[in-house]
DSSP file (Angstrom, degrees, kcal/mol; ACC not computed):
  #  RESIDUE AA STRUCTURE BP1 BP2  ACC     N-H-->O    O-->H-N    N-H-->O    O-->H-N    TCO  KAPPA ALPHA  PHI   PSI    X-CA   Y-CA   Z-CA
    1    1 A X     >        0   0    0      0, 0.0     4,-1.9     0, 0.0     5,-0.2   0.000 360.0 360.0 360.0 -47.8   -3.1   22.2  -26.9
    2    2 A X  H  >  +     0   0    0      1,-0.2     4,-1.7     2,-0.2     5,-0.1   0.892 360.0  51.8 -65.2 -35.6   -4.1   18.5  -27.4
    3    3 A X  H  > S+     0   0    0      1,-0.2     4,-2.4     2,-0.2    -1,-0.2   0.882 106.5  53.4 -62.5 -39.1   -0.6   17.4  -26.7
    4    4 A X  H  > S+     0   0    0      2,-0.2     4,-2.2     1,-0.2    -1,-0.2   0.882 109.4  48.9 -65.0 -43.5   -0.4   19.4  -23.4
    5    5 A X  H  X S+     0   0    0     -4,-1.9     4,-2.4     2,-0.2    -1,-0.2   0.871 111.2  50.3 -64.2 -37.8   -3.7   17.7  -22.2
    6    6 A X  H  X S+     0   0    0     -4,-1.7     4,-2.5     2,-0.2    -2,-0.2   0.914 110.2  48.7 -65.8 -45.1   -2.3   14.3  -23.1
    7    7 A X  H  X S+     0   0    0     -4,-2.4     4,-2.6     2,-0.2    -2,-0.2   0.886 112.2  49.8 -66.1 -38.1    0.9   14.9  -21.2
    8    8 A X  H  X S+     0   0    0     -4,-2.2     4,-2.6     2,-0.2     5,-0.2   0.916 111.6  47.9 -65.0 -43.4   -1.1   16.1  -18.2
    9    9 A X  H  X S+     0   0    0     -4,-2.4     4,-2.7     2,-0.2    -2,-0.2   0.927 111.6  50.1 -62.7 -43.1   -3.3   13.1  -18.2
   10   10 A X  H  X S+     0   0    0     -4,-2.5     4,-2.5     2,-0.2    -2,-0.2   0.930 111.9  48.3 -60.7 -45.3   -0.3   10.8  -18.6
   11   11 A X  H  X S+     0   0    0     -4,-2.6     4,-2.3     1,-0.2    -2,-0.2   0.917 112.0  49.0 -64.8 -38.8    1.4   12.5  -15.6
   12   12 A X  H  X S+     0   0    0     -4,-2.6     4,-2.3     1,-0.2    -1,-0.2   0.917 112.4  47.8 -65.4 -42.3   -1.7   12.3  -13.5
   13   13 A X  H  X S+     0   0    0     -4,-2.7     4,-2.5    -5,-0.2    -1,-0.2   0.901 111.3  51.2 -64.4 -38.9   -2.2    8.6  -14.3
   14   14 A X  H  X S+     0   0    0     -4,-2.5     4,-2.2     2,-0.2    -2,-0.2   0.897 110.1  48.4 -65.5 -42.9    1.5    7.9  -13.5
   15   15 A X  H  X S+     0   0    0     -4,-2.3     4,-2.2     2,-0.2     5,-0.2   0.903 112.9  49.6 -63.7 -42.4    1.3    9.7  -10.1
   16   16 A X  H  X S+     0   0    0     -4,-2.3     4,-1.9    -5,-0.2    -2,-0.2   0.932 112.4  46.4 -63.1 -44.6   -1.9    7.7   -9.3
   17   17 A X  H  X S+     0   0    0     -4,-2.5     4,-1.5     1,-0.2    -2,-0.2   0.902 114.0  46.9 -68.1 -40.3   -0.4    4.4  -10.2
   18   18 A X  H  X S+     0   0    0     -4,-2.2     4,-0.5     1,-0.2    -1,-0.2   0.838 112.5  48.5 -72.2 -33.3    2.8    5.0   -8.4
   19   19 A X  H  < S+     0   0    0     -4,-2.2     4,-0.3    -5,-0.2     3,-0.3   0.846 114.3  48.2 -75.0 -30.3    1.2    6.2   -5.2
   20   20 A X  H  < S+     0   0    0     -4,-1.9     4,-0.3    -5,-0.2    -2,-0.2   0.742 113.9  44.4 -79.6 -22.2   -1.2    3.2   -5.2
   21   21 A X  H  X S+     0   0    0     -4,-1.5     4,-2.7    -5,-0.2    -1,-0.2   0.407  83.4  94.5-101.3   2.2    1.4    0.6   -5.8
   22   22 A X  H  X S+     0   0    0     -4,-0.5     4,-1.6    -3,-0.3    -1,-0.1   0.881  90.5  44.5 -62.5 -40.7    4.0    1.8   -3.3
   23   23 A X  H  > S+     0   0    0     -4,-0.3     4,-2.3     2,-0.2    -1,-0.2   0.907 113.4  51.5 -67.9 -43.3    2.7   -0.6   -0.6
   24   24 A X  H  > S+     0   0    0     -4,-0.3     4,-2.5     1,-0.2    -2,-0.2   0.923 108.5  51.3 -61.3 -42.9    2.5   -3.4   -3.1
   25   25 A X  H  X S+     0   0    0     -4,-2.7     4,-2.3     1,-0.2    -1,-0.2   0.870 108.6  51.4 -65.7 -35.7    6.1   -2.8   -4.3
   26   26 A X  H  X S+     0   0    0     -4,-1.6     4,-2.4     2,-0.2    -1,-0.2   0.910 109.4  51.2 -67.4 -40.3    7.3   -2.9   -0.6
   27   27 A X  H  X S+     0   0    0     -4,-2.3     4,-2.6     2,-0.2    -2,-0.2   0.902 109.4  49.6 -57.8 -45.2    5.4   -6.2   -0.3
   28   28 A X  H  X S+     0   0    0     -4,-2.5     4,-2.5     2,-0.2     5,-0.2   0.937 111.4  48.8 -59.3 -48.7    7.1   -7.6   -3.4
   29   29 A X  H  X S+     0   0    0     -4,-2.3     4,-2.1     2,-0.2    -2,-0.2   0.902 112.2  48.8 -61.8 -43.9   10.5   -6.6   -2.1
   30   30 A X  H  X S+     0   0    0     -4,-2.4     4,-2.3     2,-0.2    -1,-0.2   0.925 112.7  46.8 -62.9 -45.6    9.9   -8.2    1.3
   31   31 A X  H  X S+     0   0    0     -4,-2.6     4,-2.6     1,-0.2     5,-0.2   0.901 111.7  52.4 -63.9 -41.1    8.6  -11.5   -0.2
   32   32 A X  H  X S+     0   0    0     -4,-2.5     4,-2.4     1,-0.2    -1,-0.2   0.891 110.2  46.7 -62.6 -43.2   11.6  -11.6   -2.5
   33   33 A X  H  X S+     0   0    0     -4,-2.1     4,-2.3    -5,-0.2    -1,-0.2   0.900 112.5  50.4 -65.0 -41.4   14.0  -11.1    0.2
   34   34 A X  H  X S+     0   0    0     -4,-2.3     4,-2.0     1,-0.2    -2,-0.2   0.917 112.5  46.4 -64.5 -39.8   12.3  -13.7    2.3
   35   35 A X  H  X S+     0   0    0     -4,-2.6     4,-2.6     1,-0.2    -2,-0.2   0.914 112.4  51.1 -69.5 -40.3   12.3  -16.2   -0.6
   36   36 A X  H  X S+     0   0    0     -4,-2.4     4,-2.4    -5,-0.2    -1,-0.2   0.914 109.9  49.6 -61.6 -42.2   16.1  -15.4   -1.3
   37   37 A X  H  X S+     0   0    0     -4,-2.3     4,-2.1     2,-0.2    -1,-0.2   0.880 111.4  49.3 -69.3 -36.1   17.0  -16.0    2.4
   38   38 A X  H  X S+     0   0    0     -4,-2.0     4,-2.5     2,-0.2    -2,-0.2   0.942 111.0  49.5 -67.1 -45.9   15.1  -19.4    2.4
   39   39 A X  H  X S+     0   0    0     -4,-2.6     4,-2.7     1,-0.2     5,-0.2   0.911 109.1  52.4 -54.2 -46.2   16.9  -20.4   -0.8
   40   40 A X  H  X S+     0   0    0     -4,-2.4     4,-2.3     1,-0.2    -1,-0.2   0.927 111.6  46.5 -61.2 -44.5   20.3  -19.5    0.7
   41   41 A X  H  X S+     0   0    0     -4,-2.1     4,-2.9     1,-0.2     5,-0.3   0.927 110.6  51.8 -69.5 -40.6   19.6  -21.6    3.8
   42   42 A X  H  X S+     0   0    0     -4,-2.5     4,-1.6     1,-0.2    -1,-0.2   0.888 112.7  45.9 -63.5 -39.6   18.4  -24.6    1.8
   43   43 A X  H  X S+     0   0    0     -4,-2.7     4,-1.7     2,-0.2    -1,-0.2   0.911 114.5  48.3 -66.0 -43.3   21.6  -24.4   -0.4
   44   44 A X  H  X S+     0   0    0     -4,-2.3     4,-0.6    -5,-0.2    -2,-0.2   0.919 112.6  46.8 -60.3 -45.2   23.7  -24.1    2.7
   45   45 A X  H  < S+     0   0    0     -4,-2.9     3,-0.4     1,-0.2    -1,-0.2   0.840 111.8  52.3 -70.7 -32.3   22.1  -26.9    4.5
   46   46 A X  H  < S+     0   0    0     -4,-1.6    -1,-0.2    -5,-0.3    -2,-0.2   0.805 109.2  48.6 -73.8 -30.6   22.3  -29.2    1.4
   47   47 A X  H  <        0   0    0     -4,-1.7    -1,-0.2     1,-0.2    -2,-0.2   0.521 360.0 360.0 -89.9  -5.1   26.0  -28.5    0.9
   48   48 A X     <        0   0    0     -4,-0.6    -1,-0.2    -3,-0.4    -2,-0.1   0.482 360.0 360.0 -81.0 360.0   26.8  -29.3    4.7
């Protein structure tokens, strides 16, 4: 019985964290892509 409550609590916390962080994760992916593209441009310009 105690293990079942622990599993349910863990599942509820996981669902809460993933739903709350989904927009944050999208922001991280967007920023990473923007930084990658800037780095690519800088390397391309430096090698020209």
